[in-house]
N, C-alpha and C positions, 0 to 999 in steps of 0.2 A: 562703261559709259563715262568716258573722259574726253575733254576737248583737247588734251595734250597729245599730239602725235608721238612725241618723244616718250611719254609714259606708256602709250600703247605698244610701241616697239620694244621698250624695256620689259614690259610685262610679258609680251609674247615670247621673248627670248628666255626669260626666267622660268616661265611655265613649261616651255618646251624642254629646257634642260632638266626640269624636275619631273618630266614624264607626266605632266598634267595637261588637261584640255582647257581651252579658253574660247568662249564665244563672246565677241565684242558686242555690247548692247548698243541699241540706237540711243539717240538723245531724248527719247520720250519714255517716261516711266509709266504712262497709262497702261500699256499692255502688260505690265508687271503687277497689276493689282490682283487681289485674290481671285482665283478662278481662271486666270489667264494661263495659257500653256507656257511651260518653262522647261521644255525637253532638254535634258542634258545640262541645265544650268546648275552650277555649284556656287557661284559667287557673282556679285555685281559691284563693280567699282564705280562710285559716283563722284564726279567732280563738282564740288560745292560752288565752284566759280562760274558754272554755266548759267546763262541768263534764265530767269524764271525760277531759280532754286534759292529763294530767300529762306531765312531761318525757319519760319513756320511751315512753309510749303515743303521744305526739305525733310523736316522731322516727321511731318504727316505721311509723306510718301515712304520714308524708311519704315515707319510703323506698319504700313500696309503690306510690305513684302518681306520684312525681316524674319517672320516666323517660318518662311519656306525657302528663303534665299539668304546666303551669307553676304552681308553688306559691308563694304569697305569704303570709307569716305576719304577723299583727298582734297586739299586746297593748297594753293601757292601763296595765299594771303595769310601771313603769320599772325597779324593782329586779329583778323576775322577767325582764324583757327582757334585762338584762345577762347573766343566767345562761343564757337560752335561745339567744341569738344564735348562738354557735358551734355548738352541737349541731344546730340546725335547718338551718343552712347546710351543715353536713357531711352531713346526711341528704338534701339535694338541694333545699332551698328556694331560689328565685331571688332573694327579697328578704325583708327583715324590717323592720317599722316599729313604733315605739313611738308609740301614739296619745295625744293629749291627752284628758283626761277631759271629755267634753262630750256634750250631746244635740242640738247644733246642726249640721246638715250643712255650713253655710257655713264653720265652723271646721275642718272636716276636708277642705275643698276642696284645700288644697295637697298633702296626702298622696294623696288620690284622683287628683289630676292626675299625680303622680309614678307612681302605679301604671298609669294609662292610658298614660303615656309609655313605661314599661317594656314594656307589651304591644305597643306599636307598634314598638319598636326591637329586640325579641328574638323568636327563633323559639319557638313555643309549647312544643315538647318538648325544647328545648335544655337540657342539663344542664351547669351550670357548676361548676368546681372551687372549693373553699373559698378558695383563694388569690385568686380573683377577687372574693370578697365580704367576707372578713374576715381579719384577721391571726390567727396562732396565739395561743392563750390566754396563753402564757407568753413571748411575744416580748420580747427584751431588746435594747437598742441594741448593734450591733456597733461596734467601734472605727472612728472616722473618721480618715483619715490626717491627720497634723499638717501645718499649712501656715501661711504668714504671712497673718494676717488684715488686710483693708483695711476702711475704713469703708464700710458699705453705701450704694449709690446708688439702690436701689429696694427696696420691700417688696412681695412677692407673697403672697397668701393663698388657700388652697383650703379649702372647707368644704361640708358637705352636711347630713345629718340632725342637727338640734340646732344648726346653724351660726348662724342669725340671732341667737339669744340669746347664743351664744358671742362673736359679733362685737361685740355691744353691750357685753359685759363687757370685751373686749379694748380697745376704743376709749375706754371710760370710764376706763381705768386709766392712760392716758398721753395727753399733749396734742400737737396738731400743732405747738405752739410748741417742742417738744423735738426736732423733726426738720424737715428740708427736703427729704425725698425723696418721690417719688410713691408712692401705695399703690394696688395693683390687686387686685381680689377676684374669684374665681370661686366663687359660691355656687350649688349645684345647686337651681334654683328655676324654676318656670314664668315666662314673660315678663310676665304680669300682676302678678307679685309683686315683681320686682326694683326697680321704682321705689318701691314701698312700703318695701322694705328700706332703700334709700338715704335716703328721707325720715325713716325711723325712726332711723337712725344720726345724721343731721344734727340731729334734735330732741333725741335722748337724750345726745349727747356734744358735745364741743367741735369735732368734725371736720365739715368740709363734704364731703358725699358725694352723688354722682349717678351715673346710668347712663353708661357709657362711650359715646362717639360715634366713629364711624369717621373716621379722619383727623385727630383732634384731637391736639395735643401732650400730653406728659405734664405733669401739674400738680403741682409739688412741694408737699407739705403738704396735699394733698387726696386724697380717696378716689374711685376710679372702680370701678364694679361691672359685670361682664359682664352684658349683658341676657340674660334667659332665651331659650333657643332658638338662640343664636349663640355661636361661639367668640370669645374675646378674645385677640389676639396683639399683638406689637410689631414694627414695621418701622423700620429705621434705628437709628443709634447716637447717643449723646450728645444734643446740642442738636437734632439732626435726627430724633430718635426720635418716632414717631407711633403711635397706637393703631390697630389694624386689627380689624374685625369680619368674620367669615366664616361662611358656612353650609355649611362642609365637613362630611362625615359625622361622626356622633357618635364619640367616643373613650371607651373604657371604658363604653359605653352612655350617655355623657353629652354634652350640648351645652348650655351651655359645659362645657369640660373643663379641670380644673386642669393636667393634663399639657400641653395646648396652650400655656397661658400660661407654665408653668414652662420648657418647652423654649425658647420665644421669649426669655424673660428671661435664661436661661443663655447663649444665643447672642449677645444684644446687650449684656449687662452683665457676663457672666463672674463673676469673684470679687466683684463689687459687688452680688450678689443676696443678700438675706435673705428666706427663704421660711418661711412658717408653715402647717402642716397642722393644721386643727382637726377636731373631731368630724364624723363622716360615714360612711355606709355605702359599702362597696366598696373599691377600691384606687386610685382616681384620685389622682394626685399623686406616687405612688411612683416611677414611671419618670421623670417630670420632675424630681423631687427628686434622682434619681441623676445627671441631667445637670447640675443646679446644683452638686451636690457635686463632680462631676468637673471643673467649671469653676473650682472654688475658692471657691464661695459657701457659705452656711450655711443649713441646714435645721433648723427647730425643729418639734416635734410635741406636741400636747396629750396628756396622760397618760390612761390608761384610766379611772381612778377618776372624773375629772370630765367624761368624754366621754359623750354620750348613746349613741353607737354608736362603738366603737373599731375601725372598719373602715379608713378612710383613714389616720389617724395610725398605727394598728397595722401596716398593710401597709408603710408607709414605714420604721417601726422595724425590722420583720422583714427588709426589704431592705438594711438597714445604711447608710442614707443620712442618718439623723438624728443631729445632733450633740448635741442636748439634748432630753429629754422633760420637759415643764413642765406643772404643774397650771394649770388655767385662771385661778385667782385670782392667780397669779404671772406669767402670760404677758405682760400689759401692761408690767410693770416690766422683765421680761427683754428684751422687744423694744425698749423705750426705751433701755436700756443698750447693747444691741447696735448700735442705730442711731447712738448717740453715739460709736461707735468703741471703747467699753469692752468687754472680754471679760467677760461676765456669769457665767462659771462657771469 
């Protein structure tokens, strides 16, 4: 149920390639109220920009059908999206996406692929709690226990919706010449797009980036990105540390998962971990951030104002594992100072 022909085409292609079935709904939600026939329906994509779907009407109708249908809400209005995200997830929506303004299906392929992946990994009628999808609206950092800080030995980053541009901004604002630690990234993205992201970082910044390879050593001063569809972990310590790629089950409905990387970093590097959680839907990274925090490492999170979706960073803030919430324009400088051993706050 979307008024965007481009998204309909992109969804049809993504679902066909995933061997899934899709029935395009009409623009009327009335037949989808409890008791109405839903033969074969596994999900409903609702375009929040359609006439008549104001905030209250939208959340009311989502509540009506979310117990029996998986609801995915989309909007191309970024400002309205920030207002709607929490209400629609509370009402029972399984996912929320802010679309780029485009009439080209190819430009919507990444989001369509994420929706297809969500359908493959989730039960159609499963209803998830808000805590699984977004942080509370007014979440504030809880105090992080005082500890002796050591100079970081590794930088790990988790990001999702809005992450690619946030990563370019981050790596444009500090240079590999300022640090000599390996950088590992989990960006929620299909396999076809992670090499493109690595190439984009390499072209747009001073950093050398590429997809991680199983069994390779950690490369100081370089970026390695988890390939789409597999988890990125670390085996061994110090000079013996190697990257490991696994096809273990998704964590937080994600593969790769930031939690998998963060747990491994905490285990192998302890207090030497600096973690950054950037914009993204869901709560991936919060549990791993807790492990890093417990090991004496440091967790930074992007602030709500500069996040496309304040799900992942907001969940980490609400969990009390974040030492500093930082606006994206200041994140590069903050990370560089932290990596130099300086306390940046």
